[in-house]
SEFI-536386 format. One line per field, with one value per residue (C-alpha): residue number from 1; x, y, z; residue in one letter. Coordinates in steps of 0.2 Angstrom, whole numbers. Example, Ala and Ser with C-alpha at 12.3 -4.5 7.8 and 13.67 -1.06 7.14 Angstrom:
2
seq [1;2]
x [62;68]
y [-22;-5]
z [39;36]
type [A;S]
% end
This chain:
1009
seq [1;2;3;4;5;6;7;8;9;10;11;12;13;14;15;16;17;18;19;20;21;22;23;24;25;26;27;28;29;30;31;32;33;34;35;36;37;38;39;40;41;42;43;44;45;46;47;48;49;50;51;52;53;54;55;56;57;58;59;60;61;62;63;64;65;66;67;68;69;70;71;72;73;74;75;76;77;78;79;80;81;82;83;84;85;86;87;88;89;90;91;92;93;94;95;96;97;98;99;100;101;102;103;104;105;106;107;108;109;110;111;112;113;114;115;116;117;118;119;120;121;122;123;124;125;126;127;128;129;130;131;132;133;134;135;136;137;138;139;140;141;142;143;144;145;146;147;148;149;150;151;152;153;154;155;156;157;158;159;160;161;162;163;164;165;166;167;168;169;170;171;172;173;174;175;176;177;178;179;180;181;182;183;184;185;186;187;188;189;190;191;192;193;194;195;196;197;198;199;200;201;202;203;204;205;206;207;208;209;210;211;212;213;214;215;216;217;218;219;220;221;222;223;224;225;226;227;228;229;230;231;232;233;234;235;236;237;238;239;240;241;242;243;244;245;246;247;248;249;250;251;252;253;254;255;256;257;258;259;260;261;262;263;264;265;266;267;268;269;270;271;272;273;274;275;276;277;278;279;280;281;282;283;284;285;286;287;288;289;290;291;292;293;294;295;296;297;298;299;300;301;302;303;304;305;306;307;308;309;310;311;312;313;314;315;316;317;318;319;320;321;322;323;324;325;326;327;328;329;330;331;332;333;334;335;336;337;338;339;340;341;342;343;344;345;346;347;348;349;350;351;352;353;354;355;356;357;358;359;360;361;362;363;364;365;366;367;368;369;370;371;372;373;374;375;376;377;378;379;380;381;382;383;384;385;386;387;388;389;390;391;392;393;394;395;396;397;398;399;400;401;402;403;404;405;406;407;408;409;410;411;412;413;414;415;416;417;418;419;420;421;422;423;424;425;426;427;428;429;430;431;432;433;434;435;436;437;438;439;440;441;442;443;444;445;446;447;448;449;450;451;452;453;454;455;456;457;458;459;460;461;462;463;464;465;466;467;468;469;470;471;472;473;474;475;476;477;478;479;480;481;482;483;484;485;486;487;488;489;490;491;492;493;494;495;496;497;498;499;500;501;502;503;504;505;506;507;508;509;510;511;512;513;514;515;516;517;518;519;520;521;522;523;524;525;526;527;528;529;530;531;532;533;534;535;536;537;538;539;540;541;542;543;544;545;546;547;548;549;550;551;552;553;554;555;556;557;558;559;560;561;562;563;564;565;566;567;568;569;570;571;572;573;574;575;576;577;578;579;580;581;582;583;584;585;586;587;588;589;590;591;592;593;594;595;596;597;598;599;600;601;602;603;604;605;606;607;608;609;610;611;612;613;614;615;616;617;618;619;620;621;622;623;624;625;626;627;628;629;630;631;632;633;634;635;636;637;638;639;640;641;642;643;644;645;646;647;648;649;650;651;652;653;654;655;656;657;658;659;660;661;662;663;664;665;666;667;668;669;670;671;672;673;674;675;676;677;678;679;680;681;682;683;684;685;686;687;688;689;690;691;692;693;694;695;696;697;698;699;700;701;702;703;704;705;706;707;708;709;710;711;712;713;714;715;716;717;718;719;720;721;722;723;724;725;726;727;728;729;730;731;732;733;734;735;736;737;738;739;740;741;742;743;744;745;746;747;748;749;750;751;752;753;754;755;756;757;758;759;760;761;762;763;764;765;766;767;768;769;770;771;772;773;774;775;776;777;778;779;780;781;782;783;784;785;786;787;788;789;790;791;792;793;794;795;796;797;798;799;800;801;802;803;804;805;806;807;808;809;810;811;812;813;814;815;816;817;818;819;820;821;822;823;824;825;826;827;828;829;830;831;832;833;834;835;836;837;838;839;840;841;842;843;844;845;846;847;848;849;850;851;852;853;854;855;856;857;858;859;860;861;862;863;864;865;866;867;868;869;870;871;872;873;874;875;876;877;878;879;880;881;882;883;884;885;886;887;888;889;890;891;892;893;894;895;896;897;898;899;900;901;902;903;904;905;906;907;908;909;910;911;912;913;914;915;916;917;918;919;920;921;922;923;924;925;926;927;928;929;930;931;932;933;934;935;936;937;938;939;940;941;942;943;944;945;946;947;948;949;950;951;952;953;954;955;956;957;958;959;960;961;962;963;964;965;966;967;968;969;970;971;972;973;974;975;976;977;978;979;980;981;982;983;984;985;986;987;988;989;990;991;992;993;994;995;996;997;998;999;1000;1001;1002;1003;1004;1005;1006;1007;1008;1009]
x [76;73;90;82;69;82;93;78;73;91;93;76;82;92;78;66;78;80;61;60;73;63;47;55;63;46;37;50;49;30;30;42;31;25;6;-2;-18;-10;7;21;19;26;17;28;22;29;19;25;16;19;15;16;9;-4;-4;-20;-24;-18;-2;2;-1;9;23;25;15;19;38;39;28;41;55;47;44;62;62;66;50;37;20;8;9;-7;-8;-20;-18;-27;-26;-8;-5;-3;0;8;7;19;16;30;32;33;51;56;70;61;76;86;70;67;85;82;65;75;87;73;65;81;83;65;68;53;49;58;43;37;42;41;40;42;33;29;13;12;-1;8;6;-12;-16;-18;-27;-39;-41;-51;-43;-52;-44;-48;-53;-39;-27;-19;-20;-10;5;3;3;17;29;25;12;18;37;34;23;36;49;39;50;37;29;32;22;10;-1;-14;-28;-38;-23;-24;-9;-6;0;3;-10;-6;-22;-18;-30;-31;-36;-23;-10;-14;-13;4;9;12;7;8;23;32;27;34;51;53;50;62;75;73;72;83;96;110;127;141;156;170;183;200;206;222;217;199;186;172;156;149;130;122;104;91;78;61;59;40;25;26;43;34;20;33;42;44;38;44;35;47;39;40;55;51;34;34;36;22;23;16;4;-3;-10;-12;-18;-7;-15;-12;-25;-28;-30;-36;-33;-43;-58;-61;-75;-80;-99;-102;-90;-74;-59;-42;-40;-24;-18;-4;5;17;34;33;40;32;20;3;-4;11;12;-6;-5;10;1;-13;-1;6;-11;-16;-1;-10;-26;-33;-25;-34;-47;-49;-61;-56;-65;-54;-42;-35;-27;-44;-48;-32;-34;-51;-46;-31;-42;-55;-42;-33;-50;-54;-37;-40;-57;-50;-37;-50;-61;-47;-42;-60;-60;-44;-51;-66;-56;-42;-53;-37;-33;-14;-14;-24;-13;3;-5;-11;6;12;0;8;26;24;16;30;43;35;35;54;56;43;52;69;61;53;36;22;8;-7;-23;-13;0;-14;-25;-11;-9;-28;-28;-13;-20;-29;-15;0;-8;-10;8;7;-9;-3;13;3;-10;2;11;-5;-12;3;4;-13;-9;-6;12;19;28;34;52;63;64;44;42;56;49;31;37;48;33;24;39;39;21;21;37;31;13;21;33;19;9;24;28;11;15;30;20;13;28;19;6;12;7;0;-10;6;14;-1;-3;16;16;1;10;26;17;9;25;35;21;20;39;40;25;35;50;39;30;47;55;44;29;39;47;30;22;36;34;15;9;15;-1;-13;-27;-23;-36;-34;-51;-57;-71;-88;-82;-67;-77;-90;-77;-68;-84;-86;-69;-72;-89;-81;-67;-79;-89;-75;-83;-99;-90;-80;-96;-105;-90;-88;-107;-105;-90;-99;-114;-103;-96;-113;-114;-100;-111;-122;-108;-102;-85;-76;-58;-59;-76;-80;-80;-93;-86;-93;-85;-92;-82;-92;-87;-95;-86;-93;-88;-69;-72;-80;-71;-67;-80;-94;-89;-89;-107;-113;-104;-112;-129;-123;-116;-133;-141;-128;-129;-148;-147;-150;-137;-123;-111;-99;-95;-77;-77;-63;-66;-52;-42;-30;-36;-24;-28;-24;-13;-24;-30;-45;-54;-70;-71;-77;-74;-82;-78;-94;-94;-109;-117;-114;-132;-133;-139;-124;-132;-148;-138;-127;-142;-151;-136;-131;-149;-152;-135;-137;-154;-147;-132;-140;-153;-139;-129;-134;-116;-111;-105;-108;-98;-103;-95;-89;-71;-61;-56;-39;-31;-27;-38;-55;-55;-74;-75;-79;-69;-73;-59;-63;-50;-51;-41;-58;-62;-80;-84;-75;-86;-102;-97;-91;-108;-118;-108;-110;-129;-129;-120;-130;-146;-140;-144;-129;-117;-114;-102;-102;-89;-83;-66;-69;-71;-84;-80;-78;-78;-60;-54;-40;-30;-22;-8;-8;11;11;1;10;27;21;18;33;24;30;19;26;21;3;4;9;-4;-18;-10;-10;-29;-34;-23;-13;6;16;31;36;42;48;58;49;58;59;44;45;27;21;17;4;-1;-18;-29;-44;-56;-53;-60;-77;-80;-71;-75;-65;-51;-52;-52;-36;-23;-6;8;21;34;22;9;-6;-15;-30;-28;-40;-29;-15;-24;-40;-50;-61;-72;-71;-76;-62;-60;-55;-43;-35;-33;-21;-16;0;1;-17;-31;-45;-60;-63;-80;-79;-91;-91;-100;-114;-115;-106;-102;-90;-84;-102;-107;-91;-94;-112;-108;-95;-107;-121;-109;-104;-122;-132;-121;-117;-100;-93;-81;-66;-69;-62;-67;-57;-65;-59;-57;-54;-62;-47;-35;-46;-45;-26;-24;-35;-26;-10;-17;-23;-5;1;-12;-6;12;9;1;17;28;18;20;39;39;29;39;55;47;40;51;37;29;11;10;9;-5;-15;-12;-16;-33;-40;-39;-52;-65;-60;-72;-87;-87;-78;-91;-106;-99;-97;-115;-122;-112;-116;-98;-92;-77;-62;-44;-45;-55;-42;-29;-40;-39;-21;-19;-31;-18;-6;-19;-30;-15;-10;-24;-20;-1;-5;-16;-4;11;3;-3;15;21;9;13;32;37;24;20;1;-9;-15;-33;-29;-16;-29;-42;-29;-22;-39;-44;-27;-26;-45;-44;-28;-36;-53;-44;-33;-47;-59;-46;-42;-61;-65;-50;-57;-75;-74;-66;-79;-93;-86;-94;-81;-71;-53;-57;-66;-50;-48;-67;-68;-52;-59;-76;-66;-55;-69;-80;-66;-58;-74;-79;-61;-59;-75;-72;-53;-57;-66;-58;-39;-41;-51;-39;-24;-31;-34;-16;-10;-23;-10;-3;-21;-25;-9;-13;-31;-25;-13;-27]
y [164;183;185;177;191;204;197;197;215;221;210;211;210;195;186;190;183;167;166;168;154;143;147;141;126;122;124;113;100;100;97;82;74;58;57;41;37;29;30;19;5;-13;-26;-37;-52;-65;-77;-93;-100;-118;-127;-147;-153;-166;-168;-169;-157;-171;-173;-154;-153;-168;-167;-148;-138;-147;-148;-129;-124;-134;-125;-108;-109;-106;-89;-75;-66;-76;-72;-82;-96;-99;-111;-118;-134;-136;-147;-144;-128;-122;-105;-101;-83;-78;-63;-54;-38;-21;-18;-34;-33;-42;-43;-54;-64;-68;-74;-85;-91;-96;-106;-115;-120;-127;-137;-143;-158;-155;-166;-161;-157;-144;-126;-112;-93;-80;-63;-49;-39;-20;-7;-7;-25;-23;-17;1;-3;-15;-12;-22;-22;-25;-28;-17;-26;-36;-34;-49;-42;-56;-52;-33;-35;-48;-39;-20;-15;-25;-22;-4;-3;-13;0;14;17;15;-1;-17;-29;-30;-46;-49;-62;-70;-73;-87;-99;-110;-127;-143;-156;-174;-184;-203;-216;-226;-243;-241;-237;-252;-263;-257;-259;-241;-229;-210;-210;-222;-211;-195;-204;-209;-192;-185;-197;-193;-174;-165;-151;-153;-146;-159;-150;-139;-140;-131;-124;-114;-101;-102;-112;-118;-125;-141;-145;-161;-159;-168;-156;-157;-147;-149;-157;-170;-176;-178;-189;-200;-203;-222;-229;-246;-257;-257;-273;-283;-277;-289;-282;-271;-252;-240;-221;-208;-203;-221;-220;-201;-185;-169;-151;-134;-129;-113;-114;-102;-105;-89;-81;-62;-50;-33;-29;-47;-43;-54;-44;-46;-40;-31;-28;-16;-15;-1;-2;1;19;24;39;31;45;47;29;28;43;35;19;28;38;21;14;30;27;11;20;12;-5;-8;1;0;2;5;-6;0;15;19;35;43;39;46;62;64;62;74;87;85;87;102;110;107;114;130;133;130;143;155;152;155;171;177;173;183;197;198;200;211;221;226;219;221;212;198;195;195;183;171;172;158;145;144;147;133;120;124;122;105;99;101;89;77;76;73;59;51;53;53;66;55;56;56;69;80;77;82;99;102;99;110;125;131;128;135;152;152;158;172;178;179;189;201;203;208;220;227;229;238;249;255;262;281;286;270;271;258;254;239;239;239;225;215;218;214;197;193;196;181;171;159;156;152;142;131;129;124;112;104;102;94;82;75;66;57;44;38;27;16;12;-4;-12;-4;9;17;16;23;38;42;53;62;66;71;83;92;92;100;112;118;120;130;141;145;150;161;169;175;181;185;191;205;211;213;221;234;239;238;246;264;272;264;272;272;268;262;258;240;234;227;209;212;221;207;194;203;203;184;180;190;182;164;168;172;155;143;128;131;134;117;108;114;109;92;89;93;82;67;70;69;52;46;49;36;20;29;33;16;9;6;5;16;20;12;23;19;14;14;-2;-19;-36;-52;-70;-87;-103;-120;-137;-140;-153;-140;-137;-119;-121;-125;-111;-99;-105;-101;-85;-79;-80;-71;-57;-55;-53;-40;-30;-29;-18;0;4;-5;5;-9;-27;-34;-53;-65;-84;-94;-79;-77;-70;-55;-57;-76;-79;-94;-97;-109;-114;-116;-98;-82;-65;-48;-30;-20;-1;7;24;38;39;20;15;4;-6;-9;-15;-27;-35;-37;-43;-56;-63;-64;-71;-84;-89;-90;-100;-112;-116;-122;-131;-130;-132;-115;-102;-83;-68;-50;-35;-17;-14;-6;12;8;13;3;-12;-6;-21;-20;-39;-54;-70;-87;-100;-118;-132;-150;-165;-173;-164;-171;-163;-147;-146;-148;-135;-122;-124;-122;-106;-99;-102;-93;-78;-77;-74;-59;-42;-33;-44;-44;-53;-69;-81;-99;-104;-123;-131;-144;-162;-170;-188;-195;-212;-221;-234;-246;-257;-275;-277;-296;-297;-282;-290;-307;-299;-288;-271;-257;-244;-230;-240;-240;-222;-218;-228;-220;-202;-206;-209;-194;-180;-174;-178;-162;-163;-145;-135;-143;-135;-137;-127;-109;-111;-118;-123;-132;-150;-160;-179;-186;-200;-197;-203;-201;-212;-207;-220;-230;-246;-239;-236;-254;-261;-251;-261;-262;-269;-281;-292;-306;-298;-286;-286;-276;-264;-273;-288;-279;-265;-261;-245;-237;-221;-210;-192;-180;-161;-150;-140;-140;-124;-123;-110;-112;-130;-134;-138;-125;-117;-99;-91;-72;-58;-39;-30;-19;-8;6;-4;-17;-23;-26;-35;-46;-51;-55;-66;-76;-78;-84;-97;-104;-105;-109;-121;-138;-141;-159;-164;-164;-146;-132;-113;-97;-81;-64;-53;-34;-30;-38;-28;-12;-14;-17;-1;9;3;9;25;28;25;37;50;48;48;64;72;67;75;91;92;90;103;116;112;116;132;139;132;129;112;119;129;114;107;123;123;104;107;114;96;90;98;92;77;88;96;82;69;80;85;66;63;77;71;53;48;33;32;27;28;45;51;46;55;70;69;67;83;92;90;101;113;116;119;133;144;140;143;160;165;158;166;183;180;176;191;202;194;192;206;219;214;213;203;186;191;207;198;185;198;208;193;187;203;205;187;186;191;180;165;167;171;156;145;151;151;133;128;138;129;112;116;110;94;91;94;85;69;66;49;49;62;50;48;67;70;61;70;87;85;79;94;107;100;98;115;124;117;118;136;143;133;137;156;153;137;142;157;147;133;145;153;135;131;147;149;153;168;174;172;182;196;197;199;213;222]
z [90;90;81;66;65;68;54;42;46;43;27;19;1;5;14;-1;-13;-3;-1;-20;-23;-11;-21;-37;-29;-21;-38;-46;-32;-33;-52;-49;-36;-43;-43;-36;-27;-12;-3;-10;2;-1;9;20;10;-1;-12;-19;-34;-38;-54;-53;-70;-68;-49;-39;-25;-13;-22;-23;-4;1;-11;-13;-1;15;12;7;22;33;25;26;45;47;38;50;57;47;56;45;32;22;7;-5;-16;-32;-47;-54;-45;-27;-18;-2;6;19;30;39;50;41;45;36;23;9;-2;11;15;-4;-5;10;2;-14;-3;6;-10;-17;-1;1;-11;-22;-37;-53;-62;-49;-52;-39;-42;-28;-30;-19;-15;-16;-22;-38;-41;-46;-64;-67;-83;-90;-109;-121;-139;-155;-172;-187;-203;-211;-197;-188;-170;-163;-173;-171;-152;-152;-163;-161;-147;-132;-135;-136;-121;-111;-116;-106;-91;-78;-85;-75;-86;-100;-101;-114;-111;-125;-137;-148;-151;-167;-163;-173;-167;-171;-169;-167;-173;-157;-165;-178;-165;-155;-170;-173;-155;-152;-137;-137;-126;-138;-153;-144;-140;-158;-164;-152;-157;-176;-175;-164;-162;-148;-145;-147;-139;-147;-160;-157;-174;-172;-159;-163;-153;-165;-157;-164;-166;-172;-179;-189;-194;-203;-219;-219;-211;-225;-218;-201;-209;-217;-201;-199;-182;-175;-163;-148;-140;-157;-167;-180;-184;-200;-197;-200;-204;-193;-208;-208;-190;-187;-195;-193;-194;-188;-175;-165;-146;-133;-114;-110;-117;-116;-121;-119;-119;-127;-141;-143;-138;-131;-113;-109;-91;-87;-71;-66;-56;-38;-39;-55;-58;-61;-71;-82;-86;-90;-102;-111;-113;-121;-132;-138;-142;-152;-164;-170;-174;-189;-185;-168;-157;-138;-124;-106;-93;-78;-77;-60;-67;-69;-51;-45;-56;-49;-31;-33;-41;-27;-13;-22;-24;-6;-1;-11;-5;13;10;3;18;30;22;24;42;44;35;45;61;55;43;34;16;18;35;28;13;24;36;22;12;24;16;-1;6;19;7;-6;6;12;-6;-6;8;1;-16;-7;3;-13;-6;-19;-21;-16;-6;11;6;-2;13;24;14;15;34;36;27;42;54;44;45;64;68;55;61;79;73;62;74;88;76;70;88;95;79;82;100;101;99;92;75;63;66;65;84;86;74;82;99;94;86;101;113;105;99;114;111;93;94;108;100;83;92;102;86;78;92;93;77;84;93;77;77;90;77;68;52;36;46;53;35;27;38;39;23;30;46;37;26;41;51;36;33;51;53;37;43;59;49;38;53;60;44;30;40;50;34;25;40;41;23;23;39;36;39;51;60;78;92;110;115;118;107;113;112;123;136;137;137;151;162;158;164;180;183;180;192;206;202;198;205;195;179;182;186;170;159;167;164;146;145;153;141;126;131;132;113;109;108;95;84;79;78;62;55;40;32;15;0;-13;-30;-48;-52;-47;-48;-50;-54;-56;-52;-59;-53;-55;-69;-80;-97;-103;-117;-105;-93;-108;-113;-96;-95;-111;-103;-87;-98;-107;-90;-84;-100;-98;-83;-86;-72;-82;-93;-98;-94;-96;-96;-93;-94;-87;-83;-68;-52;-48;-29;-28;-44;-47;-65;-66;-82;-73;-67;-76;-69;-74;-72;-72;-74;-68;-73;-62;-56;-52;-34;-30;-15;-25;-40;-30;-22;-38;-48;-35;-34;-53;-56;-43;-50;-68;-65;-52;-65;-76;-63;-45;-39;-46;-34;-37;-30;-33;-24;-26;-31;-17;-21;-13;4;19;23;30;42;41;40;51;49;56;54;56;59;57;50;45;29;28;45;40;24;35;48;35;26;42;46;29;30;47;41;25;35;43;37;45;34;15;3;13;6;10;4;7;-10;-17;-20;-37;-43;-44;-51;-41;-50;-38;-46;-41;-39;-40;-56;-64;-60;-67;-84;-84;-82;-71;-62;-73;-88;-82;-77;-95;-103;-93;-96;-115;-114;-102;-107;-123;-123;-126;-137;-135;-149;-165;-179;-195;-209;-202;-190;-172;-168;-152;-155;-146;-147;-143;-147;-158;-145;-126;-112;-105;-91;-78;-88;-102;-91;-85;-103;-108;-117;-111;-122;-114;-120;-116;-127;-124;-107;-101;-86;-75;-75;-66;-57;-48;-53;-39;-41;-25;-21;-17;-13;-27;-16;1;11;26;39;48;43;48;36;38;31;31;31;29;27;26;40;33;48;57;73;67;84;90;75;75;93;90;75;84;99;87;78;95;102;87;78;84;77;75;89;76;72;82;80;79;76;72;57;55;72;81;70;73;92;91;81;91;107;98;94;112;117;104;110;129;123;113;129;138;125;124;143;142;128;138;154;144;137;153;166;178;182;185;169;157;167;165;146;145;154;138;130;143;133;115;115;118;101;92;97;94;77;73;79;68;53;55;55;65;76;65;63;54;69;80;70;71;90;89;79;91;105;96;89;105;116;104;110;128;126;118;133;146;139;140;158;163;154;164;180;179;167;172;190;188;201;195;192;183;173;168;163;153;144;140;132;123;116;112;94;89;98;89;72;73;78;65;51;55;56;40;31;35;31;13;18;31;19;4;-3;-16;-17;-11;3;16;26;28;30;47;53;47;57;72;72;68;82;95;91;92;109;116;110;118;134;134;135;151;158;157;168;180;181;182;198;205;202;209;223;236;226;223;242;246;234;240;258;253;244]
type [X;X;X;X;X;X;X;X;X;X;X;X;X;X;X;X;X;X;X;X;X;X;X;X;X;X;X;X;X;X;X;X;X;X;X;X;X;X;X;X;X;X;X;X;X;X;X;X;X;X;X;X;X;X;X;X;X;X;X;X;X;X;X;X;X;X;X;X;X;X;X;X;X;X;X;X;X;X;X;X;X;X;X;X;X;X;X;X;X;X;X;X;X;X;X;X;X;X;X;X;X;X;X;X;X;X;X;X;X;X;X;X;X;X;X;X;X;X;X;X;X;X;X;X;X;X;X;X;X;X;X;X;X;X;X;X;X;X;X;X;X;X;X;X;X;X;X;X;X;X;X;X;X;X;X;X;X;X;X;X;X;X;X;X;X;X;X;X;X;X;X;X;X;X;X;X;X;X;X;X;X;X;X;X;X;X;X;X;X;X;X;X;X;X;X;X;X;X;X;X;X;X;X;X;X;X;X;X;X;X;X;X;X;X;X;X;X;X;X;X;X;X;X;X;X;X;X;X;X;X;X;X;X;X;X;X;X;X;X;X;X;X;X;X;X;X;X;X;X;X;X;X;X;X;X;X;X;X;X;X;X;X;X;X;X;X;X;X;X;X;X;X;X;X;X;X;X;X;X;X;X;X;X;X;X;X;X;X;X;X;X;X;X;X;X;X;X;X;X;X;X;X;X;X;X;X;X;X;X;X;X;X;X;X;X;X;X;X;X;X;X;X;X;X;X;X;X;X;X;X;X;X;X;X;X;X;X;X;X;X;X;X;X;X;X;X;X;X;X;X;X;X;X;X;X;X;X;X;X;X;X;X;X;X;X;X;X;X;X;X;X;X;X;X;X;X;X;X;X;X;X;X;X;X;X;X;X;X;X;X;X;X;X;X;X;X;X;X;X;X;X;X;X;X;X;X;X;X;X;X;X;X;X;X;X;X;X;X;X;X;X;X;X;X;X;X;X;X;X;X;X;X;X;X;X;X;X;X;X;X;X;X;X;X;X;X;X;X;X;X;X;X;X;X;X;X;X;X;X;X;X;X;X;X;X;X;X;X;X;X;X;X;X;X;X;X;X;X;X;X;X;X;X;X;X;X;X;X;X;X;X;X;X;X;X;X;X;X;X;X;X;X;X;X;X;X;X;X;X;X;X;X;X;X;X;X;X;X;X;X;X;X;X;X;X;X;X;X;X;X;X;X;X;X;X;X;X;X;X;X;X;X;X;X;X;X;X;X;X;X;X;X;X;X;X;X;X;X;X;X;X;X;X;X;X;X;X;X;X;X;X;X;X;X;X;X;X;X;X;X;X;X;X;X;X;X;X;X;X;X;X;X;X;X;X;X;X;X;X;X;X;X;X;X;X;X;X;X;X;X;X;X;X;X;X;X;X;X;X;X;X;X;X;X;X;X;X;X;X;X;X;X;X;X;X;X;X;X;X;X;X;X;X;X;X;X;X;X;X;X;X;X;X;X;X;X;X;X;X;X;X;X;X;X;X;X;X;X;X;X;X;X;X;X;X;X;X;X;X;X;X;X;X;X;X;X;X;X;X;X;X;X;X;X;X;X;X;X;X;X;X;X;X;X;X;X;X;X;X;X;X;X;X;X;X;X;X;X;X;X;X;X;X;X;X;X;X;X;X;X;X;X;X;X;X;X;X;X;X;X;X;X;X;X;X;X;X;X;X;X;X;X;X;X;X;X;X;X;X;X;X;X;X;X;X;X;X;X;X;X;X;X;X;X;X;X;X;X;X;X;X;X;X;X;X;X;X;X;X;X;X;X;X;X;X;X;X;X;X;X;X;X;X;X;X;X;X;X;X;X;X;X;X;X;X;X;X;X;X;X;X;X;X;X;X;X;X;X;X;X;X;X;X;X;X;X;X;X;X;X;X;X;X;X;X;X;X;X;X;X;X;X;X;X;X;X;X;X;X;X;X;X;X;X;X;X;X;X;X;X;X;X;X;X;X;X;X;X;X;X;X;X;X;X;X;X;X;X;X;X;X;X;X;X;X;X;X;X;X;X;X;X;X;X;X;X;X;X;X;X;X;X;X;X;X;X;X;X;X;X;X;X;X;X;X;X;X;X;X;X;X;X;X;X;X;X;X;X;X;X;X;X;X;X;X;X;X;X;X;X;X;X;X;X;X;X;X;X;X;X;X;X;X;X;X;X;X;X;X;X;X;X;X;X;X;X;X;X;X;X;X;X;X;X;X;X;X;X;X;X;X;X;X;X;X;X;X;X;X;X;X;X;X;X;X;X;X;X;X]
% end
């Protein structure tokens, strides 16, 4: 590769022009990078949401969920099928491997649904899950005086927001609908012999609009439509209704037995700080720029200033901008600290500037590749750049230091040949060290699941930056050195540090066993720290957002849920820590897709100085006391909102399986109580639902047949009494309102159900004559995992050692709880996934060491040399583990990635030294010991410079407490500690190990002497 340096020196102007073009292209690419909080990852999951109107949880499970589960089992690669059945609705979540083609699987799922033989009334919708599927905004909207906000949103605001290129969907909660309510006098209807179903049928027969074929006129096809329309509500009131069981009975008009009026309905109630408001959620497309979309949404809303006002309860763009600003700041501070470190050693401004010029150039070149690959600017790519800042300067430091050192020797002049020779002298060292740092990231392919996907942008950013830095070091740096170092003060003598280090090497080589023993003792002592560090997946980041919810018994109405919610809101707004509360009563849960009228959810924004843990404990206790005093079957959930990122896996899960639902309910309650008592767990949840009263009407077939009544007739009669009859939309003049039929009085007891009147050709009969009515208790939902009914009790671990807590919890469940015989237990949670990922990362680290060995073997051509270089890795854990202990950081995935990086970074120092040793031995003919001492003195400064520059660049990341940098923080501490210990020990250990591996040569040279 020395020809590249030669070409650059001879064509300096062309290289500068090319570099300038790369800078422009890099700046352009950087500006085009989409800004997001997280990498653009689509989870390998499909969700089927089922609506089966009027069906009970049992019916949803038996008639829809079970057939779909059986059909989905045949989908290619499906790993897990989890389902939930509720009144009217059901959800099935399918999990696949990360390399799955979801487009093809979605087509297979559609085919499976079509062939599952579902009831005609059931509808199924398939959706995917990704980071972009969650709202980027939660905005509360208020109407200004005299403004019809419903109409403004429907006709202007929502259509304009939907036109924004990056917007995927805009949903508004709390909207009111106007519908036509036909309230039937039940007594008058019975006297006329009419039911709601019959009234509906007669309305449908009188007022309709249907296509009736085509007429061919000459060469023109004219469609034909037959319609009978209403001009006004008066026409509807005057509709003549006939008794279908007694055609001779006189007809009555609809107005005689019913009142017709326009009413406003609301299926979801939303508020902001106890003030009625509409709640708007905006989701973006998978590849859209979150910050740009958020800005454009606010620009649209600003256009309607004077017609509406808004308050933002949640804005992910603010968190993204804050995280980006923090990481950029840490990166710039790192570059500054690295520059200062280089200046301290070189004591020359021009040499320092030349060395650090690789930082912006390398990162800009990396941005070109990131843009081409469609990778966003997120906390992982920015973290990669911040981490790479210290490493990308290393190659340039070694080059400029070698040129600078040779130029200071007496009689050496600045020429192309001198610069080329100086660069060539260390070319093998910097090339092999950069390649070894790059290849350590290749085994990340062993890490499966979201962790591997999540860290891929980080790895690519570092790899692109390092390769670019090598190119800069052998092209731009030599040219700048040639033009900058015209007048350099020459000096030959060694400095104090070099002389002292030379004596230290000589002393160590005479006491090799002692040096090795001390090093191994330090290494063993460092491993003793591991149990004190704790064991987690990814550390939690504290959030300023809290999510809470209350769930009343499933039979609770929307109005009653709203009444309870108002009291909860008053409680929350009374806390000094609370800045705002966004409330949704009866809203859809974005995590599950389930919409429950008995549930109220809250987004709580805290002040910056709030104590999050204290608030969570206080709010959970106070909310529980409040709602249970109103209804003791109400459940409460309070937790912080995740700041995003890969799943922390800091949870413990207990799954209980049984076909006996009563036993399952009892076991789940006991496990929940056990987990709730533990201080090392928080946010305990139990997915098993409560029971509710249910009426079962069993038709007496013989009695019904004798009176000429069908089961469907009985079903229709009961449905008329218990729920409104929907007519759909009806054309009345120019309007098409939704129309609903209901009786003026509904049934309120089982006895009233028994006394229902059924009309037959033989005359009216009561329901009790043809059916039995029984009141039973049934569960409000049925949860299944891979086809088996189960209950899941889950909690988040409130401690550093996730694995130990998880193991202890499962042992306590097995020993302290006497489970019913029908209940089986399976434990697990995030700790299992954490262990699996750590095992994969361990394999990745071992593979990386193997790849580094192959790289070094190819570079140096001797089998023993790579072992000498890799010996420096033995002492990485000493500083890394002590650093984690001091910083109170647990072992985590980010720490493991730090160890992976250290394999490449640490070997760089050993490579630089060993390369010089070999040059001394094979090119200059020095004895081994003399070669070791000379190489140590010569390479001392570049080794210390590169190490200190990397350490200095990472200090801001290691000390930061800002959100969005926690993944980088553990990595930075690991690299700083590991690089510090390995550098100091490498300077001594590498010469010692070298002599061990070449002891025969040393003995031979000693005899000759």
